[in-house]
C-alpha positions as CSV (number, residue, x, y, z in Angstrom):
1,M,36.0,5.0,-37.5
2,T,35.6,2.2,-40.0
3,P,36.2,-1.2,-38.5
4,D,39.1,-3.1,-40.3
5,N,38.3,-6.7,-42.3
6,H,39.3,-8.8,-39.5
7,Q,37.0,-6.8,-37.3
8,L,34.2,-7.3,-39.6
9,E,34.9,-11.2,-40.1
10,L,34.4,-11.2,-36.3
11,L,31.4,-9.9,-36.1
12,Q,29.7,-11.6,-38.6
13,L,30.9,-15.2,-36.6
14,L,30.1,-13.7,-33.6
15,I,26.7,-13.4,-35.0
16,A,26.8,-16.5,-36.4
17,R,27.2,-18.7,-33.6
18,L,25.0,-16.6,-31.1
19,E,22.7,-17.5,-33.8
20,R,23.3,-21.1,-33.3
21,L,22.5,-21.3,-29.5
22,S,19.4,-23.3,-28.3
23,A,16.8,-22.0,-27.7
24,D,16.9,-24.1,-24.4
25,S,19.6,-22.0,-23.6
26,T,19.0,-19.4,-20.5
27,W,21.3,-17.4,-22.8
28,S,19.6,-17.7,-26.4
29,H,17.2,-14.2,-25.4
30,R,20.2,-12.2,-24.3
31,A,21.9,-13.3,-27.1
32,S,18.7,-12.6,-29.5
33,G,19.0,-8.8,-28.3
34,L,22.7,-8.6,-28.8
35,R,22.8,-10.1,-32.8
36,G,20.4,-7.2,-32.9
37,N,23.0,-4.4,-31.9
38,M,25.7,-6.4,-34.2
39,L,23.5,-6.4,-37.3
40,R,22.9,-2.6,-36.5
41,V,26.2,-2.0,-36.4
42,L,27.3,-3.8,-39.7
43,E,24.1,-2.1,-41.7
44,E,25.4,1.6,-40.4
45,I,28.9,0.1,-41.3
46,A,27.6,-0.4,-44.6
47,S,25.9,2.4,-45.1
48,G,29.0,4.4,-44.3
49,Q,28.6,5.6,-40.8
50,P,30.9,5.7,-38.4
51,V,31.2,3.0,-35.8
52,T,32.9,3.7,-32.6
53,E,35.9,1.2,-31.5
54,V,34.6,1.3,-27.3
55,R,31.2,0.3,-29.3
56,L,32.8,-2.7,-31.5
57,T,34.7,-4.1,-28.1
58,L,31.9,-4.1,-26.4
59,L,30.0,-5.6,-28.6
60,F,33.0,-8.5,-28.8
61,D,33.1,-8.2,-25.5
62,A,29.2,-8.9,-24.5
63,G,29.2,-12.0,-27.6
64,F,32.2,-13.8,-26.3
65,E,31.0,-13.9,-22.8
66,I,27.5,-15.3,-23.5
67,L,28.8,-17.4,-25.5
68,R,31.6,-18.5,-23.0
69,K,28.3,-18.7,-20.4
70,A,26.4,-20.6,-23.2
71,A,29.3,-23.0,-23.5
72,L,29.0,-24.0,-19.3
73,E,25.5,-25.1,-19.4
74,I,26.6,-27.6,-22.0
75,P,26.7,-31.4,-20.4
76,D,30.8,-33.1,-20.0
77,L,29.5,-36.0,-21.7
78,E,32.2,-38.0,-20.5
79,M,30.8,-37.6,-17.2
80,A,27.5,-38.6,-17.7
81,M,28.7,-41.7,-19.2
82,K,30.4,-42.3,-16.1
83,K,27.7,-41.9,-14.3
84,G,24.8,-44.0,-16.4
């Protein structure tokens, strides 16, 4: 299967967002490994190799899950200001 433009754009966006996770995040190491897998998929697509829908879905799901969990680590500024 060849991914459509929307899927390619989403994959590139996830790669960029995962790369921006703080090194202090407990999720940055997992994000790094996942980014490597996503980049490998982009290379496979560029070389004309087929990529299964299941593989793409797993990568998308894992990417969004890591971003969601990393976002939960971000302190709530309003709560911090009220305490200070």
